[in-house]
Structures are given as structure tokens and as C-alpha cells.
C-alpha positions in Angstrom: 9.4 30.3 -34.7 9.5 26.5 -33.8 9.8 23.8 -36.7 7.6 21.6 -36.6 8.1 18.0 -37.7 6.0 14.9 -38.2 4.9 13.1 -35.1 8.0 10.9 -33.2 6.9 7.2 -32.9 8.8 5.9 -30.0 8.6 2.8 -27.9 8.1 3.6 -23.7 9.9 1.6 -21.3 7.1 -0.6 -20.9 7.5 -1.8 -24.8 4.3 0.5 -25.8 4.8 2.3 -29.1 3.7 5.7 -28.8 3.7 8.6 -31.4 4.4 12.2 -29.7 4.1 15.1 -31.8 7.5 16.7 -32.4 8.4 18.7 -30.3 5.6 18.1 -28.2 4.5 21.9 -26.3 1.9 20.8 -23.7 3.4 18.6 -21.5 1.2 16.6 -18.5 3.7 15.0 -15.8 1.9 12.4 -13.5 5.3 11.7 -11.7 6.5 14.2 -9.4 10.4 13.3 -10.2 10.0 13.5 -13.8 8.4 16.2 -13.4 11.6 18.2 -11.8 13.4 16.2 -14.3 11.5 18.3 -17.2 12.1 21.8 -15.5 15.6 20.7 -15.4 15.8 19.8 -19.1 14.4 23.5 -19.2 11.3 22.8 -20.5 9.1 24.4 -17.5 7.0 26.5 -19.9 5.7 23.5 -21.1 4.5 22.0 -18.8 0.7 22.1 -18.3 -0.1 20.0 -15.8 0.8 18.1 -13.1 0.1 16.6 -9.6 -0.2 17.5 -6.3 2.8 15.8 -5.1 4.9 17.3 -7.8 6.4 19.7 -5.1 9.7 20.5 -7.1 10.3 23.1 -8.4 8.3 24.8 -5.8 7.0 26.8 -8.4 5.8 23.8 -10.7 2.1 23.5 -8.8 1.6 27.2 -9.4 2.6 27.5 -12.9 0.8 24.4 -14.3 -2.5 23.3 -13.6 -3.5 20.6 -10.9 -4.7 17.4 -12.6 -5.5 15.3 -9.1 -2.9 12.8 -7.2 -0.5 10.1 -9.0 -3.5 7.4 -8.6 -6.4 9.3 -9.3 -6.3 11.7 -12.3 -8.8 14.5 -12.9 -9.6 13.9 -16.6 -11.8 15.9 -17.5 -9.1 19.0 -16.6 -6.6 16.6 -18.0 -8.8 16.6 -21.2 -8.8 20.7 -21.0 -5.4 20.6 -21.1 -4.9 19.3 -24.7 -1.8 17.7 -23.9 0.2 16.7 -26.5 2.3 14.4 -24.5 1.4 12.9 -21.0 4.5 11.5 -18.8 3.9 8.5 -16.2 5.6 5.6 -14.6 4.0 1.9 -14.1 4.9 1.9 -10.7 3.6 5.4 -9.5 0.6 5.7 -11.6 -2.7 3.3 -11.8 -2.9 1.0 -15.0 -7.0 1.9 -15.4 -6.2 5.3 -15.2 -3.0 5.7 -17.8 -5.3 3.1 -20.5 -8.5 5.6 -20.3 -5.7 8.7 -21.0 -3.7 6.7 -23.7 -7.3 6.4 -25.6 -7.1 9.8 -25.9 -3.5 10.7 -25.5 0.2 10.3 -26.2 1.1 8.7 -22.9 4.7 7.8 -22.6 5.7 5.6 -19.9 8.6 4.6 -17.7 9.2 1.2 -15.9 12.3 2.3 -13.4 14.1 -0.4 -10.7 17.4 0.2 -11.0 20.1 3.6 -11.5 20.4 2.2 -15.6 17.0 2.4 -16.0 16.8 5.9 -14.5 19.5 6.9 -17.0 17.8 5.4 -19.9 14.5 7.2 -19.0 16.2 10.7 -18.8 18.1 10.1 -22.4 14.9 9.0 -23.4 12.7 11.5 -22.0 15.8 14.3 -23.6 14.9 12.4 -27.1 11.4 12.9 -27.6 11.0 16.6 -26.2 14.0 17.9 -28.1 16.3 18.2 -25.1 18.4 15.2 -26.2 22.1 17.0 -25.6 20.8 18.1 -22.2 19.7 15.2 -21.2 22.4 13.4 -21.8 24.4 15.3 -20.3 22.6 15.1 -17.3 22.9 11.4 -17.4 26.0 11.0 -17.5 27.0 13.6 -15.0 24.8 11.1 -12.5 26.5 8.1 -13.8 29.9 9.6 -12.8 28.4 10.6 -9.4 27.8 7.2 -8.4 30.7 5.6 -10.9 33.0 7.7 -8.3 31.3 6.8 -4.8 33.4 4.6 -2.7 31.2 1.5 -1.1 32.8 -1.0 0.9 33.3 -4.3 0.3 31.3 -5.1 3.2 27.7 -4.1 3.4 25.7 -3.2 6.5 22.8 -4.9 7.0 19.8 -2.6 7.1 16.0 -2.2 6.4 14.5 0.5 4.8 10.9 1.3 6.1 8.5 3.8 4.0 5.0 3.1 6.3 3.9 2.8 9.4 0.4 1.1 10.6 1.0 -1.3 8.8 4.7 -1.3 8.8 6.3 -1.5 5.1 9.6 -1.8 3.8 11.5 -1.6 0.5 12.4 -5.0 -0.7 13.9 -6.5 -4.0 12.7 -5.0 -7.5 12.6 -1.8 -6.3 14.6 1.4 -7.2 15.4 1.6 -3.5 16.6 -1.6 -3.1 19.1 -0.8 -6.1 20.1 2.6 -4.3 20.3 0.6 -1.0 23.0 -1.5 -2.3 24.9 1.7 -3.6 25.1 3.4 -0.5 26.7 0.6 1.2 23.7 -1.4 2.7 22.4 -4.9 2.1 18.7 -4.7 2.2 17.4 -7.6 5.2 14.5 -8.0 3.6 15.7 -8.8 0.2 14.1 -12.0 -0.1 10.9 -10.1 -0.1 9.6 -8.9 -3.4 8.3 -4.8 -3.8 6.7 -3.3 -0.5 5.9 -5.8 1.6 4.2 -5.9 5.0 6.3 -6.6 8.0 5.7 -8.0 11.6 7.9 -6.3 14.7 8.6 -9.8 15.2 10.2 -10.0 11.7 12.0 -7.0 11.9 13.8 -8.0 15.4 14.5 -11.8 13.4 16.2 -9.8 10.7 18.3 -7.7 13.5 19.3 -5.0 11.0 22.4 -3.0 12.1 20.5 0.2 10.6 16.9 0.9 10.2 16.7 3.5 7.5 13.5 5.4 8.1 11.9 7.5 5.1 10.9 11.0 5.1 8.7 9.7 2.7 6.2 8.7 1.8 5.3 8.5 5.2 6.6 11.5 7.4 8.7 9.7 9.7 10.7 11.7 12.1 12.9 11.7 15.3 9.6 11.4 17.6 9.8 7.7 15.5 13.3 6.5 16.8 12.3 5.1 20.1 9.1 3.0 18.4 12.1 1.3 16.4 14.6 1.4 19.0 12.0 -1.0 21.4 11.9 -3.7 18.4 15.6 -3.3 17.6 17.8 -2.3 20.5 20.9 -2.5 19.0 20.5 -1.3 15.8 21.3 2.1 15.2 17.9 4.5 14.0 18.2 7.0 11.0 16.2 9.5 9.3 17.0 9.7 5.6 15.7 11.8 2.8 13.6 9.4 1.1 13.4 11.9 -2.6 17.5 10.9 -2.6 16.8 7.5 -2.3 13.3 7.4 -4.7 13.4 10.0 -6.7 14.8 9.0 -10.1 15.2 11.7 -12.8 17.1 14.9 -12.4 17.5 14.5 -8.3 19.8 11.9 -8.5 22.5 14.7 -9.3 22.4 15.2 -5.7 22.3 10.9 -3.9 25.7 10.0 -4.5 27.1 13.0 -2.2 24.4 12.2 0.3 25.0 8.5 0.5 28.4 9.5 1.7 27.5 10.8 4.8 25.5 8.4 6.0 
């Protein structure tokens, strides 16, 4: 039988104070990478709600109720699940929806733009769910994998595309930008912020040596290579695993090894 302690009052990554029943038994995750983290911390049986984009592990959407997308929640379904903890993220979720949920349930928010923040999130989620030792071990293993990643002093100028029609890239202030640097790339759109739209002319002028086409959120594939090659004939065009560049939970354990192959 579990021993229940008084609620644990913590500060999330957005500076919000949250009182979480400890240990939480009915968790709703509104962020795919954090859903996977919960399962890898051995908390799958406590996850009662996930989004339609929570594709890892494969069983998540069968074992838990699907409560909408990351930016359109099914509030009635979430309420019916009686969650004692909801995990969200500043970028991936929408403020109005989070505000409504937080008026009724404990909502813990992450805010992640670099590796350090992701490791902090992993440790904090471990703390509030009663899995601190396992989370600390996972965080340390991820940190060690990146420490061992040898990156050349000469970074390769690159552009990282997340969307088509309109073209959108990952720029400064994003987790992807931090991953690009750790993978040995110099973001040619680092002077811009967040996820700007760019034109073919801007891409040609930036003259990246490599163009990285992410597998998500837009499903770039081999058929798109010719389109970008026509804009930058001298560039190398790569289709890259978007999850290993943008998922900031336990999947990071595989990112450093993947970056070595690029």
C-alpha cells in the first residue's frame, strides 16, 4: 500500500507555485516527450491521459485516454479523468487552455530552450512523481553522452527546416538551435528568433552548407530534396530525425549518438 504524504508544493519552470498531491496517481501529459519520460521513469500505470501526438511508447494512446492535441484540449474528458497532476509545456501548449486547466487541477509547466533546462525538467519531474533517483540517473546519463560528444571547432553552416508552405526554420531561442550547435552546426538563421517564415531568396542568400529537413512536425522526405537543391545547388540536403533534435525528455539519451552520424 502506498503511503500518501501531504501535497508537495513546488515551483515549475515558468516560476509558478504548484501544490501536487504526493505521490500523484492520475497523471495527464500534454507533451509527447514528457509522456515518454513518464513511461521511462516507470510511471506508465499512473498516466491516465495523453495527447494524440504522444506516439512513444506505442502503447501510450491505448493504455491512457486521448485528451485532444497539444493546442486543443478536451476539457470535459480531462475533468472526467480526475487528474492529480497535469504536465504541460510553455511552447507546445496554449496559454488559454493551460489557464483553464490550472483553475481546476494541479498543472506543472516546463519551459525548455536548451539541454540544461531539459535535464532540470527531468530531475524535477522525478521529484514530484516520487521517481527522483531514477530521474537523476537518467539526467546524468544524458549529460554524460553530450559531454562525450566531440564537436569540431569549425561549425558547419546549416539551416533546419520544420515546415513547408510556408517555409519555416528553427532559429534562436529554440531547443533545436541548442541541439544544432551541439551537433556541430552553425545556424545560418541564428539572427532571427523562434520559428520564422523565410523565403527561397533568404535561403539562397544565407547559403548554408547543409540543409536539414526535419521528419517532424512537417513530414519532410526524399521527394523534397530536389526542391531545396534547386534553391541551394551547392548545399548538402539531409532528411534528419526530428525527434532526436526536438524531443527534450528521455529520448535525449539517443541524440548524441545520432549526431555523430551526421
